[in-house]
N, C-alpha and C positions, 0 to 999 in steps of 0.2 A: 818308337812304334812304327810298324810298317805303314808305308804310304798307301792310302786307299786307291785302288785301281778302278777305272770306269771305262765303259765302251766308248770308242771314238764316235763322234756324232755323224760322221760321213766317211764314205770310202772314196770320195772324189779327190783328184789331184789338182783340179783347176776349178775356177769359179763357175765355168759353164756346166761342168759335171755335177756341181752341187745341186742343181735343179732336178737332177734325175737319179743320182746315186745316194741321196740322203736316206736316213731311216729314223723312225721315231719309236720310242719305247711306249707301250700302251699306257702305263701308269706314270709316265714321265711328266715333268712340269709343263711342257708345251701342250701335250695332249690333254692334260687336265684343264688348262685354260681354253683350249680349242673346243672341248666338249661343252664347257659352260657357255661359251659364245654361241655355239650351235643351238643350245637350248633356248637362249634368248631370241635368236633368229626364228626358231620354230614357233615360239609363242607369238611373235609378231605376225608370222605367216598365218597361223591358225586364227588370229583375231581379225586380220584384215580381209582375208578371203570371204568369210561369211558376211562381213559388214558391206563390202563392195558389191556382192551379189544381191543382198537383200535390200539395201538402200540405194542401189544403182549409183554408187559413188565412183565416178570415173575421172577424178581430177588427176592432173599430170604428176603431182607429187606422190600420189598413191601408187601410180604405175612405176615410178622410179624406185620406190621402196620395194615393190614386189619383185622387180627384175634384179635388183641388187641382192635380194635374198636368194633368188635362183642362182646367181653367180656364186654365192657362198656355198650352196649345196653342191654345185659342180666342183668347186675347189675341195670340198670334203671328199668327193670321190677320188680326186687325185691324191689327197693325203692318205686315203685308205690303202692305196697301192704301195705305200712306203712304211707301213706299220710292221715292226718286227714281231715275231711270234716265237713261243717256246717249243722246243722239240727235244725230248729226252733230257730236259734240264738245261739246255743251251739256247741262247737267243739266236735265231736265224735272221741275219741282216743283209743277205744278198738280194739285190734288186729283183732278179728273176723269180726266186723262191717266194719273196714277199708278194709279188704280183700274182703268182699262181695261187697262193694261199687265199688271197682276197677274191679272186675270180671264182674259186670253188666254194666260197662261203655263201650262205643264204643272204647275207647283207648286201652283196653285190647286186643280186637280182632285185631286191627291194629298192636299192638306191637308183637303179636304172629306171624302174617303173615310176618311182616318185619324182624323177627329174626329166621325164620325157617332155619336150616342149610342145605339148599338144595345142596350146594357144597359138603358137607361131605357125604350126601346121594348119590349124583351122583358118588362119587368115587368108589362105588361098581360096576359100569357098565363101567368104563373107565380104560384104562391101566395106572396103577400108575407108577410114576417115569419118564415118557416120557415128552418131550417138548409139544407134542400135548395135553397131559392130562392137563397140566398147562394152556395152551391156552383155552381149553374147560372150565376149572374152572373160568377163567376170564369172559367168556360169561355167564356161569351159575349164577354167582354172580350178574349180572346186575339188577335182580329184587329188590335187596337191595337198589336200588336208591329211592325206595318209602319212605325211611327214610327222604327224602327231606321234607316231610310233617311236620316233627318235627321243621324245621326252620320256615315254615309258621305259625305254631301254636304258637311258641315262640314270634315272632314279633307281631302277632295279639294280644296276651295277653299284651305285653308291650305297644302297641299303644292305648289300651283301657283305660290306666291310664291317668288321666288329666295332670300329671306332666311328661309325656313322653318328652324327650328332642330332640332337633334338631339333636344332635350328634347320637342319636339312629336311627333316620331316615337315616342318611348318612351311618351308619354301615350296616343297612338293605340293602340298595341299593348296597353297595359294595359287600356284600355277594351274592346277586342275580346276580350281574354282573360276579363275579368270576365263579359261578356255571354254568350260562348260556353260557358264552363265552367259557369255557373249554369244555362243552358238544358239542357245534357247531363245535369247532376246531377239536375235536376227530372224529366227524362224517365226516368232510371234508377230513381229512387224510384217514379215512377208505374207502372212496369212491375210492381213488386213489391207495392205497397200502393195499392189504389184500390177503394173501396167503392161507387162510383157516386154519382149525384146524390142519391138518396133513401135511401142506405144509409150507415151510419157507416163511417168510415175503418178498414179492416182490411187485413192483409197476407196474401198467399198462403203456404201451407205449403210449396210447392215454388218458392222464390225465394231470392235472395241474402241475404234478411234472416232466414232460418231459424236461422242460427248467427252471432251477432255477439259478439265479445269486448268487454266494456265496460271502462272505465278501471281498475276494481278487479281485472280479470283473470277475472271470472266470464263464462262463456259462456251467453248466453240465446237463446231461440227467440222472436223478435219476433212470429211468426205466432200464437203461443199467448197473447200478451198482449192485454189488453182495449183497445178503441179509446181509452179514457180515458188509459191508459198511453202509447199511441202519441202522442196529442195533447200530453201533458205532456212528451214527450221528442223533439219535432220538431227542436229544435236539435241534439240528439245524432245523429239520423238524417240531418239535412241535412249535417252535417259529414262523416259516413261516406260520403254520396253524393258530396260534393265530393272527398274523398280518393280514391275509386275513379276518379272522372273524370280527375283530374290524373294519377294513376298509370297509367291506361290510355292516355290521349292522349299522354303524354310517353314512356312505355316500354310494355312488354307487361304491366305489372301485377306485383304481388308474390304474388298468390294468396290473401292473407288475406281479401279480398272478391272473390268471383268469380261468374260466371254459373252458374246451376243448371239452368234450362230452355232450350229451343231459342230462344225469343223473346229471352231475355237474351243468349244466345250470338250471335245475329244482330246484336243491338244493340251488343254488345261489338266485333264485327268492324267495324261502321260507325264506332264511336267511335275505334277504333285507326287506321283509314284516314283519317278526318277529322283526327285528331291529327297524323298524319304530314305531311299537306299543310299544315295550319294552322300548326303549330309550325315546320315546315320553311320556310314562307314568312316567318314572323317572324324566324327565325334568319338566313336568307339576306339579308333586307332590312337587319337591324341590322348584319350583317357588311359588306354593301356600303356602308352609310352611314358606318361607321367607317373603311372603306378610303378613301372619298372625303374624309372629314375629314382624313386623313393624307396626302392627295395632295400638298399643298404641301411637307410635310416631305420626301417622297420626291424631288420635283423639286429641292428645295434641296440635298439630300444629293448628288444627281447632279452639280449644279453645283459643289459643294465638291470632289467627287472629281476633276472635270475641272481645277479650279484647282490642286489639289495635284499632279496628274500633270504639268501644264504647268510648275509651279515646279521640280519635280524634274528635268524634262527640260532646263530652262535652267540647272540646277545653281546655283540661288540659295542664298545662305548660309542656315543654319538659323535664325539670329536673324530675318532678314527674312521667312522662311517662317512663323515663329511669329507674327509681327506681322500678317501677312495673314490667317492662320487665326483669330486672335483677333478681327480686325475682322469677319469673316463670322459668327463665333459671336455677336458682339454685335448685328449686324444681324438675325440670326434671333431672338435673344432680345427685341429691341426691337419688331419688326413682323411676326414670323412669316413672313418671306419675301415680304411684300406690298410691291410697288413703289409707293410713295406718289406718285411723279411721274407714273405712268401710270394712276392710278385713275380720274380724271375726264375723260379725253381725249374720251369720247363725248358729254359734255354740251354743249349749245349754249353759245356763247361768253359770252353775257350771264349765263346761269344759272351757268356755271362761275366767272365773276368774282364773283357773289354768294356762292357757296360759299367761294371763296378769301378774300373779304373777311370772312366770318364766322369763318373759321379763323385769319386772320393779322392782323386789324385791331388786336387788342390788342398785337401785336408792333410794328406800325408806329407806334401811338400813343406808344410809349416812345422813339421816335427824334425828337428835337426838330426836326431839319431838315425832317421831313415833317409836323409837327403842324399847320401852317397851310395845308397844300395842299388842293386841291379833292377832292371825293369821287371824281371820275372818275380823277384822277391816282393817288390811293391805291388805287383798285380795280385799276388797271393794274399798279401795283407789287405788289399782293397776289397777282395771278394769275401773276406772273413768278417769285415766290420759290420756291425748291426746297430740300427738306430733305436735309441731309447729316449723317452720323453720324461722330463722331471718337472713337476709343478713347483710353484713358488714355495720357498722355505723347506723343501724336501732335502734330506741329506743324501749325498751321492756316496760318500765314504765316511767312516768314523775313525777317529784316532785309535791306533792299536789294532785295527782290523788287518787280517792277512791280505796282502795285495794280490789279487788274481786277475785284475783287468787294467787296461790302459784306456784313458778317456780323451776324446777329441770333441771340443765344443764347436758346434756349428751355428747355434743361435742362443742368445740369452747371456747370463752372467753367473759365474760361480765365485763365491767368497771362500777363501782359505783361512782357517783358524788354527794357527800353530800352537797357541797357548789357550789357557782358560779365559782369556780376556774376551769381552763381548765385541771388541773391535777386531775386524779381520786383519790378518797379517798382509794379505795381498788379494787381488781379484783377477779373475780370468774372464775374458770375453771371447767373442767369435774368433776362431783361429787358435785359441789356446789349447794346451793339452796338459795332462798330469797323470800320475800313476805309473810312469815308465820305470822308476827305480824299484818299485815293489813288484811289478809284473815281470821284469827282466832280471833284477838282481836279488829277488827273493827277500825283500825287506817288508816290514810292516808299515802301515801308514802312520806318519808322524804328525798328522793334522786331520782336522775335520774339513770336509768340503760340502758346502750347502748352496743350493740354487737360490739366487736372489729373486728371480722371476721365472716364468715358464721357459725352460731351457731344453734344447735338443742336443743330445750327446751321442756320438758314434762310439761304440765300445768294442775293444779288441781284447779277447781273453788271453790268458797265459798259455793255454793249450794251443791256441791258434798261432801265437808267436813261436812256440816251440816247434810246431809243425813246419813253419816257414824256415826256422833255423836248420832243421834236418834236411830240408830240400835244398837250401842254399847255405852251406857251411862257411863260404867266404864272407857272405854278408853277416853271418852270425858274429864273426870275429870283429868286423867293423862296428856293429851295433853295440856289442858288449864293451868294446874299448871306449866308444863315444859316450855310452851311458855311464860307465865308471868315472870317466873324466868329469862329466857334468855333475855326477853325484858328489865328487870331492869338492868341486866348486860350490855346490849347494851346502855342504857341511861347513866350508869356510865362511860362506855368507851367513849361515845360521849362527855360527860362533860369534861373528862380528855383531850381529843383531842383538845377541844376548848381552854382549859387552856394553853396547850403547844403552840398552835398557837398564843395566846395572848402574851405569853412570848417572842416568836420569833419576833413579830412585834413591841412591845412597846419599847420606849426608856427608858433608866435607869432613875429612879426617884432619884435625889440627895437630901439627907436630910440635911437641916440646923439644927442648934441646937434647935429643937422644940420637944415638947413631942410627944409620940407615939399616944396618943389619937387624937391629932389634925391631925396627918398624916392619921390615919384611916378614919377620917371624910372627909379628902381631897380626898382620893382615893376610897371612898364609899365601904370600906371593913367592913363587919359586925363583931362585937366582937366575938372573939374566932376563926375566920377563917384567921387571918393575918399570913403572912409568912415573915420572914426576909431573905434578901439576903446579904451575907457578902463576900467581896472580899478576896480571899486567900492571895493575894499579900501583903495586908496591915494588916492582922491579927497578924503579928509579933509585932505590936505596943503594944499589950497586951497579953503576953504569957499565963496568967491564963485564959483569955477569949478564946484564941485559943485552949487551951486544952479542955475547957468545950465545945466549939463549935465542936471540933473533936469527942468527945464522943457522942454528940447529933447527929452528922452526921452519925456515925456508927449505932446507934440504929434506926435512922430514915430510913436509907437505908434498914435495915432489915424489917422495918414495911411497908415502902412505895415504895421500890424498885427503884424509880427514883427521884433523888434530884438535880443532877448537871446540870447547864445550861451553854452553851457555848456562850460567847460574846467576847469582846475584852480582858476581864479578866475572869478567872474561878470564878464562883459564886456558893455558896452553899445555898440551900433553907431549912429553918428551921422553924417548927411551933413555933409561938410566945408563945403559952401556954406551950410548952415543954421546951423552953429555959428560965430558971428561972433567968432572968437578968433584972435589973432596967434600962429601956431605958434612962431615963434622967440623972442618976448618973454615968453610965458607960462611960468612956472617948471614947472608941472605937465607941459606938453606937451614940455618939454625933459628930463623925467625918463624913467626906463625903464618907463613904464606905457602908452605909446602905440604902437599898431601900425596899419598901413594895410591895409584889406581891401576886397574887391569888394562891391558892394551886393547885397542879397538881394531876389529877387522874391517878394513876400509873397502874391500870388494863387495860387501853387502850394502 
């Protein structure tokens, strides 16, 4: 497979130039993480600025956070100068062109305005070091709230992607709720308590803070408290403001915190109207998203209803109806109604084959007949494979059926029944395959194949294999030779298995003092294929014969691997042509310890 090529991350030749000649792909890993970090910084910025201005919060830690966020946005401007852009289908990664592209965009003007250090400029006209100066700076910094646009732009880009997740929608609404609720709560508090720039924070006697019930149940008049008490209980007052905001925007409020003067009443009306539209938009969008997420289920249920109605109309028996319904239930459970066969039909053929190769190469690798084939042949095979689902106890093939497909098991288990016995001859699990002799060599199935449990099988049809053979004749020769070889091995194994079964079920043939030729005719054993079975227990009757038999047993086990048969006595199977013994003249062979059996194929 061709090695995937990527753009170099930098055009620099030294580490000094790396700071100026690097470039970033807009949808690359770094920019994705950077955009997320920028959203977090923007949320903190939009929460802290209103809080500091409304509650006159001027602690040193707050200023450190604010100016750190300013540095982050300045760094963002520098990063924007190094973002590559597409032109006629090619990425432009040259430093000058990237800088000009950013300078000519509307984002550059917005970033400059949002990051003008107006607070630092204003410090030249205010008294430095005083509390009033810090309060003034909190108000002067409020225009930086326009950075909120960064949040809207980020979520707008994310939602344009088809693979945008529902979790992303939830995060977006949570961010909007946090920013909006905090802004309204800060405005609500500022209406009641605002001492001005050069005056200590105090609260109006005719405002919502005149009567507040604290946790202990005591009702206090905040307007009568000192500015020091107010500053020491900013957290308590902030929580009360948030409580009123949420209660008012989501409902009509509970009346425990309510407007007292006309300004507060007007603000309450605006807050309720804003809440109706804002929370209504969020609720409607979430409901629509959930409905779209469930659209596949609705479509699948409609299909199921149509199937059941058709089966009832044709008066199909209940058992077959139940099997059909169970199949569709499993298909839904397995892939949620997604038709895997039609997913990638829109992809270009070459790209589609690469995707199919990535998905199915591990399956093809486990098929020995395809292991030495070329990359192109295997790619053509991979793109032709289709996934089918089989429920428990469903037959994949029946004995005697014309073989038109090859099967690759990816999940579950298949039992093979080569005889009428209820016990399976063998079992295949994940990674197994079958049907190649029929699909490639034009044989009929010599066995039944049944799914033991829910099983996923990739199917390759005879027509698709023939098409690959036409396109790659060299690989056809390899596949045919390998398949024929494995089929002959299969026949030998099958013959040996039948011989073992014959030995297991036949009764012992007791020999009278007759010649071996007559015995061979009696048991229909062709010359040269006869086997002698001698009982170990009675071999002691002739020590010389026992020694000779033992030596033949050793050599035969080396050559044939399997000689011993278990019955009431241990018996040893020996080829007649290897045992150079005269049947009629040997006293042991003329006794009742010899029987004639068919040979065993030990490769099975």
